[in-house]
N, C-alpha and C positions, 0 to 999 in steps of 0.2 A: 648486577642482576637483582640483588636484594632491594636496592634503592628503587629500581623500576617497579618491582612488585608493590613496594610501599606506596609509590606515587599512584599506581593503578587503583589500589584499594582506597586511597584517599579520594580520588576522583569519583569512584563508584559510590562511595559513602555520601559525598556531596550531592551527586545526582539523585540518589535515593531520597536524601533529605529534602532536596528541592521539590521532587515530585510529591512528597508527603505534605509539604507546606504550600503547595500551589493553591492560590486563592482565585476563585471564579468571581467575575464581576459582570453584571448584566443590566442592560436596559430591559424594559418589558418586551420589546420586539425581539431583542437578542435572546432573551430567555425562551420565547416562543419558538424561535428558529432552532435553538439548541435542543429543545424538547422534541421537535418534530423529527430530529435525527437520532435522538438517544432515549426517548421515552420507551418503556418496555412494550406498551400496547402498539406504539407506532412501528417499532421494529418488527413485531409479529404481524402487523398488517401488511408490511412489505413482504414478509415471507409468504403470506397468504396469496399475494399476487403471483409470486414465483410458483407456489404450489398449484394455483389455478392453471398456469401455463403448462406445467408438467402434466396435469390431469387432462388438459386438452389434447396433448400429444398422445397420452395413454389411450384416450378414446379413439383418436384417428388411427393409431397403430393397430388397434384391434381389427380393422378391416384390411390391413395390408398383409402381404404374404408372411406366413409363419413357418418356420422350419424347426422340427423337433427330432432329436435322436434318441434311440433306445438300444440298450445292450442287455441281453438276457442270457443267463447261464442256468442249466438244470442238470442235476445229478439224480437219476432215478435209483434210489437205494434199493428198492424192491420193484423191479420192472413189472408192468401189467402183462398178463398172458391172454392171448386170444386163441380160440379153438377153431380149427379148420377141419372140414370133412376129411376123414382119413382116406376116402376113395380117391382124393386128388393126388395122393402119393402112392396109390396102388394098395391101400389098406382095405379093411372090411367096410362095406357100406353100413352107414348108421353109427359108425364110430368116429371119434374126433382126435385130432392131434394137437396138443398144446404148442403154440408158437409164440415167440417173443419178437416183436417187430422193432427195428432200429437198435441203436447202441444206447447204453445207459446214460451217457453224458452228451449234452448238446449245447451249442452256443449260437446266438443269433444277434446280429447287428442290423439296425434298420434306421433309415432317415426318411422323414415324411414331410412333404411340402403341402400346406393347406392354403387355400385362397377363398376368401368370402366373395361371392359373386353378387348376391342380392340379399339384404336383410333390412327391412324397414326400420327396426329399432336402432340399427347402426347409423342410418341416415339421420334419424331424429337426434341421436346422441351427439353426432358431429355438429348439428345445428345448435344444440343446447349449450355446447361449450362456449360459444360466443356470448350467450346470456350469462353464463357462469363467470366469465372473465369480466363482464360488465358489472356484475354484482360485487366481485372482489375489489374492483377499482372504486366503486361507490362506497364500499365498506371502509376502504382505506381513507377515502375522503372524509367520511363521517368520523373515523378515528382521529384524523388530523384536526377536525373542528372540535371534537371533544377534548383533545389534548390542549388545544389552544385555550378553550374555555377554562379548563382545569388550571393551567399555568397562570392565566390572568387572575383568577380568583385567589390562587395561592400567593401570587406576587402582591396583590392588593392587601391580603391578610397580613403579610409580613410588614408592609409599610404601615398598616393600621396598628400593629403591635408595637412597632418602633416609635410611632408618633405618640401612642398611649403611654409608653414608658417615659418619653421626654416630658409630656404634659404632667404626668403624675409625679415625676421627680421635682418639677417646678412647684407644683401644688404642695408637695410635702415640705419643700424648703420654706415656702411662704408660711405654712402652718406651724412649722417648728419655730420660726421667728416670732410668730404671733403668740404661741404658747409660752415661749421663753419670756417675752415682755410681760404677758399677763400674769405669769407666775411670779415675776419679780414685783409687780405691782401688788399682788395679793400678799406676798411675804412682807411687804412694807405697809400693809394695812390700807392700801389705796384701791383695792379691787375686791371682788367677791369670789368665793370658791366655785360657784356655779359656772362662772366664765371660764375658769381653768378646766373644769370637767367637760364643758361643751366643746372646747377646743381639743381636749384629749380624745373625746369620742370621734370627732371628725378626723383627727390625725390617725387614729388607729384604723379607721375605715380606709383612708387613703393608703396607708402602709400595706394593708391586705390587698387592695386593688393593685398596688405597684408590684408586689410579689407575684400575684397572678399574671400580670402583664408580662413580667420577665419570663415566667415559665411559658406563656403563650408565644412569646417572641421566639424562643428556641423551637417550640413545636411547629409553629407556622413555617419557620425556615426549613425544618426537616421535611415538611409536606411539600414545600417548593422544590427541594432537592429531589424528592421522590418523583414528583411530576415531571422533572426534567431528565430523569434517568441517572442522577448523580447519587453517590453514596450519601446516606443520611447525615453523616458527620462532616461532609465536605465543606470547607470554609467558603461561604458564598456571600457576596455583597451586592446591594442594589444601587444602581446609579441614579435612580429617579426618586423624587419625593412625592408624597401622596397628593398634595394640592396641585402641583404642576401637572402631574399625570391626569388628575381629574379635569383640569381646565382643558387639556389637550383632547379629552374624550367628550367634550360638550360639542355636539354638532346636531342641531335640530333639523338641519337639512336632510339628515339620514332618514328621518320619519317620512319624508315625502318621496323617498327613492322608489322608482318603479319596481314592481315585484314580478318576477318571472318564476312561476311555481315550478317549472321544469328544471330550474337550477337548484331547487331545494333538495338536499341530499336525502331527506326522509321520503320525499315524493319519488325520487329516483329508485330508492330501495323498494317502495311499494310497486313501482313499475316492474322492477326485477322479479318480484313475487308473481306478478301477472304473467311474465314471460315464462317463468318456471312452471306455473300451472298449465300454460298453453302447451308447452313441450311435453309435459306429463300426459296431457290429453292426446296429443299426437302419438306418443309412445304407446298408450293403451290401444289406440286404433290400429297401429302398425302390427300389433300381435296377431291380427287376423290375416295378415299377408303371408304368402309362402316365403321360405328361405332357401337359398341355393348356394351350396359350397362345393368346391372342387378340391381334389387331393391327388397326389402322386407320391408313391413311396418306392424306395429301393432298399433291398436288404440282402443279406447273405447269411447262410446257416451252415453249421458244421456239426458232425457227429463223431463220437470216438468212445472207445472203451476206457481210456484214461484221459486225464487233463493235459493234453498236448496240443491245444488249439493255437498256441503261439509258435508252434513248430512250422518251419517252411515247407514241410512235407504234408501238412494238414490240407485236406481238400475242402474247399468251400463251395457252396451251391447258391448262386445268385437268384434273386426274384424281384419283380417289380409289378406294381399295380397302379393303374390310373382309374379314377372314378369320380362320380358326382353324387352328392347327397341333396335330395329335394324333399323338403318337409312342408306338407300342405295341411294347415289347420282346417279341420272339417266340422267337428261338432264338439263343443266344450260344455254342454248342458247350460248354456247361457252365462257361463262364468266370465268369458271375455266381454260379453255385452254389459254385464253388471259392473265390471272393472272400468269400462269405457264411460258408462253413465256416472260413476262416482268421480272420475277424473273431470268430466264435464261440469258436475256440480261444484267441485273444488275451484274450477276456473271461474265460474259465475260468482262464487263467493269472493275470489280474489278481485274481481272487477268491482264488486260492491265495496270491498275494503279500500280499493284505490280511490273511489269516490269519497268515502268517509275520511280517508287520510288527507285528501285535498281540502275538505271543509275544516278539518282539525288544524291543518297548517295555516290556513287563512285566519282562523280564530286565534291561533298562537301568535301570528304576526300582529294582529290588532292589539292583543294583550301586551305583547312586547313593546309596541310603540307607546302604548299608554304608560307602561311601567317605566320606560326610559324618560318620557316627558315628565312624569311625576318625580322621578329620581332627581332630575335637573332642578325642578321647582323646589323640592325638599332641600337640596343642597344650597340654593340661594337663600331659602328661608332660614336654614340652620346657620348659615354664615352671618346673617343679620342678627339672629337670636344670640349668637355667640358674642357679637359686639355689644349688644344690649346687656347681656349677662355680665360681661367683664366690667361694663360701666357701673352696673348696679352693685356688683361686688366691691369695686373700688370705692364707691361712695360710702358703702357700709363699713369698709375698713376705716375710712377717715372719721365717720361718725362714731365708730366704736372707740377709736383712740381718743376722741374728744368727749367721750362719755354721753353721746347723743343717741347711741343705739345699743341695745342689749346684746349679749353674747348669743342669745337664741336667734335674734334677727340676723346677726352676722353669719351664723351657721346656716340659716335658710338661704342666704344669698350665696354662700360658698357652695352649698349642695346644688343649688340651681345652676351655678356656673359649671360645676363638674359634670352634671347631667348634660348640659348643653354642649360641653366640649366633646363628650362621647357621641352625642347625636350628630355633631358636625363631622367627626371622623367617619362615623358609619355612613353618613350621607354621601361622602366622597367615594367610599368603596361601592356603594349602591350605583352611583353613576357609572363607574367603570364596569361593574358586572352586568348591569342592565343593557349597556351599549353592546357588550359582547354577546349577550343573548339575542339581541336584535340582529346583529351582524351574522350570527350563526344561522338564523332563519333566512335572512336575505342572501346568505353565502357570499358576503363581502368582507373585506379586511381593510382596516385603516389603523 
């Protein structure tokens, strides 16, 4: 028995250790799909859909039969007294006899069934539930698009940080070698101190950039984990590299894609606002209509000098009522009229906002197309500039070693190369992000 317990504990320990060491690995699309299921905002958007469905039934159920029960118990500690003319009992005319009616304790149990027959606001409310469900669905769609955009940006930033670390480490290694060689030449009287200082300045700058890049690498990875709904410290690896991902995101054909504005989620939400204002207008108008409700109840009452209502000998007296309630609005000092006019104004404003939203979305589309096209052009230019900068830096390295270039000229070439390297990395991230922005407006995925 002791051996079995030991084995069980060992298996449990290994299982826990495996769970703690589990490493996540994603392509960009896998990261997006994982986030759509686990991102905190996406989870709550799904709950909003369920909440909207429950609210729809809550509205519908308000017009269905309702049954309520009530139990009442009273103990008149000091019973009220009524005065009866004494002549009713053979007394002197003009005098009164104090009389106590009923017994001091009473109990009543009642059940009431109510049914709404006509209520204009209920009809409008049921109609509005469809619009509310549509809004919740569109809001979920917008959340999904926002999550996708957030994950794409975070994924690209992680790749950018990783590439930056690799490049800076290579640059540092090259500079350390140059500094070592130059220092040896200076020590042997074959170089000058300025050359050593220039290289030391450049190396210090690269070391600072490298330390910052290492910190950014951890931070961007945590941001990616957060956007996917993972713990910040969860070990996560990316399957793609920045340049391959960038190349896969170059598609100028996307710029010529036909645009159906009714598929744009922001336009859908603007339409939802119009629907909401329309039903608010109908609701305001419905308040001028009469309401009709029916009810029937059944109850039983008992009276006693002592609390013995649970006794089988207690006598109960039944009662039942059937009735209708008709409420007819007649005059509200123009309050309802003012409310209706305000709802109509709100509806007209929503129509104007829908027109404005359409124009803004079309402008955003043209801007996104231009930004995406520019990002691709900048990427191609940055790629060519990087090749040129590498060639220039390499030539200056050779010239410097042969004594044909100064340390200042070498440093200029190196600084230009480092700047071009970062511009190239940033241009790739821009291609990825700008395509995602365009896809978000078009509501397409690739």
